[in-house]
BALOBA-1460 file (C-alpha; in Angstrom, 3 decimals):
// residues 155
<rec num="1" residu="m" x="25.397" y="28.234" z="38.127"/>
<rec num="2" residu="k" x="24.365" y="24.549" z="35.463"/>
<rec num="3" residu="l" x="24.813" y="24.517" z="31.645"/>
<rec num="4" residu="i" x="21.963" y="22.204" z="30.784"/>
<rec num="5" residu="l" x="18.333" y="22.310" z="32.501"/>
<rec num="6" residu="d" x="15.999" y="19.491" z="32.159"/>
<rec num="7" residu="p" x="12.924" y="21.016" z="33.850"/>
<rec num="8" residu="a" x="11.157" y="17.866" z="33.945"/>
<rec num="9" residu="s" x="13.302" y="15.237" z="34.097"/>
<rec num="10" residu="s" x="11.583" y="12.672" z="35.703"/>
<rec num="11" residu="m" x="13.488" y="9.503" z="36.807"/>
<rec num="12" residu="r" x="16.619" y="10.994" z="34.684"/>
<rec num="13" residu="s" x="15.980" y="8.026" z="31.746"/>
<rec num="14" residu="f" x="17.512" y="10.459" z="28.995"/>
<rec num="15" residu="y" x="20.873" y="10.263" z="30.620"/>
<rec num="16" residu="f" x="23.778" y="7.869" z="30.693"/>
<rec num="17" residu="d" x="25.432" y="9.616" z="33.990"/>
<rec num="18" residu="k" x="22.133" y="10.376" z="36.031"/>
<rec num="19" residu="k" x="24.261" y="12.853" z="38.261"/>
<rec num="20" residu="d" x="25.580" y="14.475" z="35.382"/>
<rec num="21" residu="p" x="27.300" y="17.679" z="37.443"/>
<rec num="22" residu="r" x="26.458" y="19.744" z="34.153"/>
<rec num="23" residu="v" x="22.792" y="19.288" z="34.582"/>
<rec num="24" residu="l" x="20.366" y="20.740" z="36.600"/>
<rec num="25" residu="f" x="17.399" y="18.105" z="37.076"/>
<rec num="26" residu="g" x="13.927" y="19.411" z="37.857"/>
<rec num="27" residu="d" x="10.434" y="17.698" z="37.977"/>
<rec num="28" residu="i" x="7.096" y="18.511" z="39.481"/>
<rec num="29" residu="r" x="7.430" y="15.964" z="41.816"/>
<rec num="30" residu="e" x="9.787" y="16.028" z="45.007"/>
<rec num="31" residu="d" x="10.545" y="12.843" z="46.367"/>
<rec num="32" residu="e" x="9.166" y="9.868" z="45.422"/>
<rec num="33" residu="t" x="9.644" y="6.254" z="45.027"/>
<rec num="34" residu="h" x="7.806" y="3.289" z="43.549"/>
<rec num="35" residu="l" x="7.900" y="-0.261" z="43.207"/>
<rec num="36" residu="l" x="6.339" y="-1.242" z="39.570"/>
<rec num="37" residu="t" x="4.421" y="-4.793" z="38.957"/>
<rec num="38" residu="n" x="7.514" y="-5.733" z="37.176"/>
<rec num="39" residu="g" x="9.406" y="-6.055" z="40.368"/>
<rec num="40" residu="q" x="11.482" y="-2.501" z="39.195"/>
<rec num="41" residu="t" x="11.821" y="0.529" z="41.752"/>
<rec num="42" residu="i" x="11.771" y="3.969" z="40.130"/>
<rec num="43" residu="k" x="12.771" y="6.964" z="42.026"/>
<rec num="44" residu="i" x="11.945" y="10.731" z="41.110"/>
<rec num="45" residu="k" x="14.343" y="12.950" z="43.224"/>
<rec num="46" residu="p" x="15.196" y="16.190" z="41.385"/>
<rec num="47" residu="d" x="18.004" y="18.680" z="42.652"/>
<rec num="48" residu="e" x="15.210" y="21.268" z="42.408"/>
<rec num="49" residu="v" x="11.445" y="21.195" z="42.608"/>
<rec num="50" residu="m" x="9.810" y="23.001" z="39.173"/>
<rec num="51" residu="d" x="6.926" y="22.956" z="37.030"/>
<rec num="52" residu="f" x="8.615" y="23.689" z="33.264"/>
<rec num="53" residu="r" x="5.343" y="26.392" z="32.894"/>
<rec num="54" residu="s" x="7.285" y="28.436" z="35.418"/>
<rec num="55" residu="i" x="10.742" y="28.055" z="35.675"/>
<rec num="56" residu="p" x="12.254" y="29.769" z="38.335"/>
<rec num="57" residu="y" x="15.459" y="31.399" z="36.889"/>
<rec num="58" residu="p" x="16.214" y="34.547" z="34.912"/>
<rec num="59" residu="d" x="16.325" y="34.764" z="31.221"/>
<rec num="60" residu="e" x="19.270" y="33.717" z="29.291"/>
<rec num="61" residu="s" x="20.373" y="31.132" z="31.848"/>
<rec num="62" residu="f" x="21.309" y="27.964" z="30.243"/>
<rec num="63" residu="q" x="23.361" y="27.128" z="27.455"/>
<rec num="64" residu="a" x="21.177" y="24.256" z="26.803"/>
<rec num="65" residu="v" x="17.730" y="23.482" z="27.812"/>
<rec num="66" residu="v" x="16.662" y="19.247" z="27.377"/>
<rec num="67" residu="f" x="12.679" y="19.288" z="26.868"/>
<rec num="68" residu="d" x="11.290" y="15.799" z="27.659"/>
<rec num="69" residu="p" x="7.565" y="16.738" z="29.333"/>
<rec num="70" residu="p" x="5.036" y="14.068" z="29.753"/>
<rec num="71" residu="h" x="3.125" y="13.215" z="26.706"/>
<rec num="72" residu="m" x="0.398" y="10.888" z="27.473"/>
<rec num="73" residu="l" x="-2.991" y="11.970" z="28.307"/>
<rec num="74" residu="r" x="-5.321" y="9.587" z="29.763"/>
<rec num="75" residu="l" x="-3.353" y="7.393" z="32.422"/>
<rec num="76" residu="s" x="-4.830" y="5.515" z="35.707"/>
<rec num="77" residu="e" x="-3.544" y="6.716" z="39.191"/>
<rec num="78" residu="k" x="-1.988" y="3.066" z="39.326"/>
<rec num="79" residu="s" x="-0.264" y="2.799" z="35.771"/>
<rec num="80" residu="w" x="3.679" y="2.553" z="35.419"/>
<rec num="81" residu="m" x="3.932" y="4.920" z="32.898"/>
<rec num="82" residu="r" x="2.133" y="7.473" z="35.010"/>
<rec num="83" residu="k" x="4.658" y="6.967" z="37.874"/>
<rec num="84" residu="k" x="7.720" y="6.581" z="35.563"/>
<rec num="85" residu="y" x="7.154" y="9.902" z="33.085"/>
<rec num="86" residu="g" x="4.005" y="11.608" z="34.706"/>
<rec num="87" residu="v" x="0.664" y="12.759" z="32.704"/>
<rec num="88" residu="l" x="-0.495" y="15.804" z="30.713"/>
<rec num="89" residu="d" x="-3.963" y="17.308" z="32.049"/>
<rec num="90" residu="s" x="-6.202" y="16.157" z="29.111"/>
<rec num="91" residu="e" x="-8.101" y="19.135" z="29.054"/>
<rec num="92" residu="n" x="-5.357" y="21.843" z="29.177"/>
<rec num="93" residu="w" x="-2.003" y="20.182" z="27.464"/>
<rec num="94" residu="r" x="-1.931" y="22.751" z="24.691"/>
<rec num="95" residu="d" x="-1.683" y="25.533" z="27.471"/>
<rec num="96" residu="d" x="0.677" y="24.057" z="29.162"/>
<rec num="97" residu="l" x="2.942" y="22.814" z="26.408"/>
<rec num="98" residu="t" x="3.121" y="26.368" z="25.165"/>
<rec num="99" residu="k" x="4.050" y="27.881" z="28.706"/>
<rec num="100" residu="g" x="6.584" y="25.060" z="28.855"/>
<rec num="101" residu="f" x="8.067" y="25.817" z="25.399"/>
<rec num="102" residu="a" x="7.936" y="29.744" z="26.410"/>
<rec num="103" residu="e" x="9.689" y="29.039" z="29.730"/>
<rec num="104" residu="c" x="12.693" y="26.675" z="28.376"/>
<rec num="105" residu="f" x="13.031" y="29.507" z="25.291"/>
<rec num="106" residu="r" x="13.326" y="32.336" z="28.138"/>
<rec num="107" residu="v" x="16.090" y="30.850" z="30.284"/>
<rec num="108" residu="l" x="17.715" y="29.432" z="26.933"/>
<rec num="109" residu="k" x="20.957" y="31.412" z="26.110"/>
<rec num="110" residu="t" x="20.914" y="33.476" z="22.710"/>
<rec num="111" residu="n" x="22.643" y="30.649" z="20.444"/>
<rec num="112" residu="g" x="21.863" y="28.121" z="22.564"/>
<rec num="113" residu="a" x="20.139" y="24.358" z="22.077"/>
<rec num="114" residu="l" x="16.765" y="23.331" z="22.662"/>
<rec num="115" residu="v" x="16.961" y="19.354" z="22.573"/>
<rec num="116" residu="f" x="12.888" y="18.444" z="22.800"/>
<rec num="117" residu="k" x="11.985" y="14.469" z="23.219"/>
<rec num="118" residu="w" x="8.440" y="13.245" z="22.258"/>
<rec num="119" residu="n" x="6.219" y="10.079" z="21.800"/>
<rec num="120" residu="e" x="3.473" y="10.417" z="19.395"/>
<rec num="121" residu="v" x="1.255" y="7.500" z="21.179"/>
<rec num="122" residu="s" x="-1.211" y="10.409" z="22.358"/>
<rec num="123" residu="i" x="-0.786" y="13.519" z="20.441"/>
<rec num="124" residu="p" x="1.379" y="14.096" z="16.733"/>
<rec num="125" residu="l" x="4.318" y="15.946" z="16.901"/>
<rec num="126" residu="k" x="3.138" y="18.568" z="14.706"/>
<rec num="127" residu="e" x="0.442" y="19.619" z="16.652"/>
<rec num="128" residu="v" x="2.716" y="19.782" z="19.764"/>
<rec num="129" residu="l" x="5.533" y="22.200" z="17.570"/>
<rec num="130" residu="a" x="2.645" y="24.308" z="16.411"/>
<rec num="131" residu="l" x="2.635" y="25.264" z="20.016"/>
<rec num="132" residu="t" x="6.342" y="26.786" z="19.843"/>
<rec num="133" residu="p" x="6.233" y="30.598" z="20.269"/>
<rec num="134" residu="p" x="5.167" y="32.152" z="16.894"/>
<rec num="135" residu="s" x="8.487" y="34.108" z="15.654"/>
<rec num="136" residu="t" x="9.810" y="31.461" z="13.396"/>
<rec num="137" residu="s" x="12.907" y="33.138" z="13.370"/>
<rec num="138" residu="q" x="14.416" y="32.042" z="16.275"/>
<rec num="139" residu="f" x="14.518" y="28.485" z="14.918"/>
<rec num="140" residu="l" x="18.304" y="28.197" z="13.248"/>
<rec num="141" residu="d" x="17.819" y="24.322" z="12.577"/>
<rec num="142" residu="t" x="15.351" y="21.675" z="13.333"/>
<rec num="143" residu="l" x="16.202" y="18.518" z="13.103"/>
<rec num="144" residu="r" x="13.489" y="15.310" z="13.342"/>
<rec num="145" residu="v" x="14.235" y="11.603" z="14.050"/>
<rec num="146" residu="r" x="11.397" y="9.969" z="16.061"/>
<rec num="147" residu="g" x="10.438" y="12.485" z="18.033"/>
<rec num="148" residu="w" x="13.600" y="14.307" z="18.804"/>
<rec num="149" residu="v" x="13.733" y="17.731" z="18.091"/>
<rec num="150" residu="l" x="16.846" y="19.515" z="18.010"/>
<rec num="151" residu="i" x="16.076" y="23.196" z="17.669"/>
<rec num="152" residu="g" x="19.230" y="25.798" z="17.856"/>
<rec num="153" residu="y" x="18.159" y="29.230" z="19.074"/>
<rec num="154" residu="c" x="19.252" y="32.300" z="17.957"/>
<rec num="155" residu="s" x="18.108" y="36.132" z="18.622"/>
């Protein structure tokens, strides 16, 4: 079992080592290659196809979870941002992110760390963090720097 789960890894832009053996790279998209208008070719090929709203692993499976979900609401089918990072459903984004947070915490081991990355271009971080599980006793420490949030988990 890998130590770290990234259930919405997209093109793995979060990582210097895009083949880091400690990380299980997941994404809802199976295998996509796109040629962008600037000539850049991007490839999305997760180790495992998964939906962050329903992670197929038992409770407390990972030491760390990196949660970098799509953060844009309205993008055209041809948008390079959509091709690179995906898009949130404008009707159900609150429910989707609530389920995503619940699943990330469920598979995170006690005393593990959830690294959450967010861009406030469509939705303020405050609104998103309000979707985290209601039991605030699980948050040991929260550090916010430019949309990056590190959340320690303890039972």
